[in-house]
C-alpha positions in Angstrom: 225.0 -49.4 -141.9 226.3 -48.1 -145.2 229.7 -46.6 -145.7 229.6 -42.9 -146.6 232.3 -43.3 -149.2 233.5 -46.2 -151.3 236.1 -48.3 -149.6 239.5 -48.7 -151.2 240.6 -52.3 -152.2 244.0 -53.6 -151.3 246.0 -56.5 -149.8 247.3 -56.9 -146.3 251.0 -56.9 -145.8 251.2 -57.1 -142.0 249.5 -56.0 -138.7 251.8 -54.6 -136.0 251.9 -52.5 -132.9 248.4 -53.8 -132.3 246.6 -50.9 -134.0 248.5 -50.5 -137.2 248.6 -52.4 -140.5 250.6 -52.0 -143.7 248.4 -52.5 -146.8 249.2 -52.4 -150.5 246.3 -50.6 -152.3 245.1 -51.7 -155.7 246.8 -48.6 -157.1 250.2 -50.0 -156.0 250.6 -47.5 -153.2 251.6 -48.9 -149.7 249.8 -47.2 -146.8 249.7 -47.6 -143.0 246.1 -48.0 -141.8 244.6 -47.8 -138.3 243.4 -51.2 -137.1 240.6 -50.5 -134.6 240.5 -53.9 -133.0 241.9 -54.7 -129.5 241.7 -58.5 -130.0 244.3 -60.9 -131.4 242.3 -61.1 -134.7 243.1 -64.8 -134.8 242.5 -66.3 -138.2 242.3 -62.9 -139.9 245.9 -61.9 -140.2 246.7 -63.5 -143.5 249.4 -61.7 -145.6 248.2 -61.1 -149.1 244.4 -61.4 -148.1 242.1 -58.9 -149.8 241.1 -56.0 -147.6 239.0 -52.9 -147.7 240.0 -49.6 -146.1 238.0 -46.3 -145.6 239.6 -42.9 -145.9 239.1 -40.0 -143.5 239.2 -36.3 -144.5 240.2 -35.2 -141.1 243.3 -33.0 -141.2 244.1 -33.9 -137.6 244.5 -37.7 -138.1 248.0 -39.1 -138.4 246.8 -42.0 -140.4 243.9 -41.2 -142.7 243.2 -44.8 -143.7 241.2 -47.3 -141.5 241.2 -51.0 -142.1 237.5 -52.1 -142.3 237.3 -55.7 -143.4 239.3 -58.6 -144.7 238.3 -61.4 -147.2 238.8 -64.9 -145.6 237.8 -68.1 -147.4 235.8 -66.3 -150.0 233.8 -64.1 -147.7 234.2 -60.8 -145.7 234.9 -60.4 -142.0 234.4 -56.9 -140.4 237.3 -56.0 -138.1 236.5 -52.5 -137.1 235.0 -52.9 -133.5 234.1 -49.2 -133.4 231.3 -50.0 -135.8 229.7 -52.8 -133.8 227.5 -50.6 -131.7 226.5 -48.7 -134.8 225.4 -51.9 -136.4 223.5 -52.9 -133.2 221.8 -49.6 -132.9 220.5 -49.7 -136.5 219.2 -53.2 -135.8 217.4 -51.9 -132.7 216.0 -49.0 -134.8 214.7 -51.5 -137.5 213.3 -54.0 -134.9 215.5 -56.8 -136.4 215.9 -58.6 -133.0 212.5 -59.9 -131.9 213.6 -60.1 -128.2 214.1 -56.4 -128.1 211.2 -55.1 -130.2 209.0 -54.3 -127.1 211.5 -51.5 -126.1 210.7 -48.3 -128.1 213.7 -46.3 -126.9 217.3 -46.7 -125.8 220.2 -44.9 -124.4 223.8 -45.6 -125.3 226.9 -45.8 -123.2 225.2 -45.7 -119.8 227.2 -45.7 -116.6 226.0 -48.5 -114.3 229.0 -48.5 -111.9 232.2 -46.7 -111.2 234.4 -47.3 -114.2 231.8 -49.3 -116.0 229.4 -48.4 -118.8 227.0 -50.6 -120.6 226.4 -50.3 -124.3 222.6 -49.9 -124.3 219.8 -49.4 -121.9 216.6 -50.3 -123.6 213.3 -48.8 -122.5 212.4 -46.2 -119.9 210.5 -47.9 -117.2 210.8 -51.7 -117.8 214.4 -51.4 -118.8 216.9 -54.0 -120.3 220.7 -53.7 -120.0 222.4 -54.9 -123.1 226.2 -55.3 -123.7 227.4 -55.9 -127.3 230.6 -57.7 -128.4 232.1 -58.1 -131.8 233.0 -61.6 -132.9 235.4 -62.4 -135.7 237.0 -65.7 -134.5 235.5 -68.6 -136.4 236.8 -72.2 -136.1 235.1 -75.2 -137.6 231.9 -73.2 -138.2 231.7 -72.0 -134.6 231.8 -68.3 -134.0 233.8 -67.9 -130.7 234.4 -65.1 -128.2 236.8 -63.8 -127.0 239.9 -64.2 -129.3 242.1 -63.0 -126.4 241.7 -62.9 -122.6 239.3 -60.0 -121.8 239.2 -58.7 -118.2 236.8 -56.0 -119.4 234.4 -58.5 -120.9 234.5 -60.5 -117.6 233.6 -57.3 -115.7 230.6 -56.7 -117.9 229.3 -60.2 -117.3 229.6 -59.8 -113.6 227.6 -56.6 -113.7 224.9 -58.1 -115.9 224.7 -61.2 -113.7 224.3 -59.0 -110.6 221.5 -56.9 -112.4 219.7 -60.1 -113.4 219.8 -61.4 -109.9 218.2 -58.2 -108.7 215.4 -58.8 -111.0 216.4 -56.6 -113.9 216.4 -57.6 -117.6 219.9 -58.1 -119.0 221.3 -59.4 -122.2 224.5 -60.1 -124.1 224.4 -59.4 -128.0 227.2 -61.0 -129.9 227.6 -59.5 -133.4 229.3 -62.1 -135.6 231.1 -60.1 -138.4 232.2 -63.3 -140.2 230.5 -65.1 -143.1 231.5 -68.5 -141.9 230.0 -68.5 -138.4 227.1 -70.8 -138.1 226.6 -71.0 -134.3 228.1 -69.2 -131.3 230.1 -70.6 -128.3 232.5 -69.1 -125.7 236.2 -69.7 -126.5 236.9 -71.7 -123.2 240.4 -72.6 -124.4 241.4 -68.9 -124.8 239.6 -67.4 -121.7 238.1 -70.1 -119.5 237.0 -67.5 -116.9 234.9 -65.6 -119.5 233.2 -69.0 -120.4 232.5 -69.7 -116.8 231.1 -66.2 -116.2 228.9 -66.4 -119.4 227.3 -69.6 -118.2 226.7 -68.2 -114.8 225.1 -65.1 -116.4 222.8 -67.4 -118.4 221.9 -69.3 -115.3 221.1 -66.0 -113.5 218.7 -65.0 -116.4 220.8 -63.0 -118.7 219.6 -63.4 -122.2 222.3 -64.6 -124.8 221.7 -63.4 -128.3 224.1 -64.1 -131.3 223.5 -62.6 -134.7 225.6 -63.0 -137.8 226.1 -59.8 -139.8 226.2 -59.5 -143.6 229.5 -57.9 -144.3 230.1 -56.3 -147.6 232.1 -53.4 -149.0 229.0 -51.3 -149.3 227.8 -51.8 -145.7 227.2 -54.1 -142.8 223.9 -55.1 -141.2 222.6 -57.9 -138.9 221.1 -60.6 -141.0 220.5 -63.9 -139.1 220.2 -65.2 -135.6 222.6 -68.0 -134.6 222.1 -70.7 -132.1 224.1 -70.4 -128.9 225.9 -73.4 -127.5 227.0 -73.1 -123.9 
């Protein structure tokens, strides 16, 4: 996934009200940018850290800037969770993930139950349900999810587990948008219920895939499969 326009460089001042951040651009101008990330962004909220923001030409947006990535320990981490499924879709299109290459088509945002949609349904007859999660929390080389309690994520695991028990193919895809992640594990100390449900899903036959993305100001793409430690 390549950004349509060059990202603007700046430095983080603060994140607040969950979806806003004050950023000082390289030009010296201070702007308020949208922060499209519902998590705690633990380890990424570092005042003074280099950041990159995109600019929208929409006349209806109150805030025209969007915070896209932050430089942590010499490498980039992508914080825009709205891009995660775009990155995953491009990986599916290019056949990057061997486990999913057999499926020649997919549908996005498919309703599987009242109030619940799954990110991807691969194939037409022999289908596979795939839920995608963005991972930015890295501690001691471990890419960890979630970075805050996620009842929505728990619900997705329950649905995938039930589907697997009924004989359907199902998978979790963790997109690690942090250069320092070397393997994946659930963050049991943050959301123990999520970790319990993830292990139950694995035992039911849900496939667990974790892939590190190459994050750079020009674009983001899946680059390397990571081991999963449950």
